[in-house]
N, C-alpha and C positions, 0 to 999 in steps of 0.2 A: 475599406471601411473608413469613414471620416470621423473626426473627433469634434465636429462642430456641435454647438449646443442644439439639443433636440428641438427646442422651441423656435429655432431659426430655420428649421427645415420645412419645405413645402410638403404637401401630402405625397407627391410622387417621389421626392427624395427620401422621405422617411420610409415609405413602402419598399423602395428598392434596397435601402440599407437593411431593412428588416429581413428581406429575402436573403441577403448576404449573411446576416447573423445566423439565421436558421440553417443555412447550408453549412456554415462553419461548425455549428453545434452538432449537426447530424453526422459529420465526418468522424467526430469523436477523437480527433487528433490533438485538440488543445489541452493544455494542462488544466488542472482543476481550477486554479486561480483565474486563468484566462477564460475558462468556460463560465465561471461566475460573473466575470466582467461582461462577457458577451450576453449572458442571460439578462443582466441588469440593463444593458443597453437595449436589448430587444424589448424588454418590458416598457422602457421609456419610449421607444419608437412606436410600439403598438398603441400606447396611450396617446401619443401625438397624433397618430392616424385617426384614432377614435375621436379625439377632440376636434380635428378638422372636419371629419364626417358629420359630427353632431352640429357643428356650426353651419355646415352646408344644408343640413336638414332644416334647421331653424330658418335659414334664409329662404328656402323653398316653401316652407309652411307659411311664412309671412307673405311671400309673393302670391301664393295661391289664395290666401285669405283676402289680400287686397283685391285680387282679380274677382273673387267671388263677391266681395262687398261692392265693387263697381258694377257687376252684373245685377246684383240685387237692387242697388240704388237705381239703376236704369229701368228695372221693371216697375219700381214704385212711381216713376214719372207718368206712367200710363194709367195710374189709379188702380192698378191691379188687373186691368184688362189685358187680355192676351194681345201680343203684337199683331197689328193689322185689324183688330176688331174695333168696332165703334161702340162706345158706352151707350146703353139704352136701346140697342138694336139686337134683335134675336138672331142667332146663327141660323142659317138655312137648315131646315129639317128638324130644328129643335122643337120641343112642345110649345114654347112661347110663339114660335113662328107659325105653327099649325093653328094656334088659337087666333092669331091675327088674321090668317087666311079665312077661317071659319066665320069670323066676325064681319068680314067684308061682303 
């Protein structure tokens, strides 16, 4: 187990050290004082992991929001028409298309 500051650890480093802390506590061979220190370190490591995961979630949410905004902006360029359709023309088989055929 390292004594590096928790805030300097990557997610993987903090997770791996947390696994070591849990194993040490589960053996029950540590003194009460050492068990308390391990527990405190484990709590700090778990908080660090959660902090990193929360940051990753925020980054993913921001990226998907930007991607959705880009797609939404792209659909606005066609004036709301479906891709490949022409504004003012009825789709084949639609009621407006049948009316146009009946009028001719």
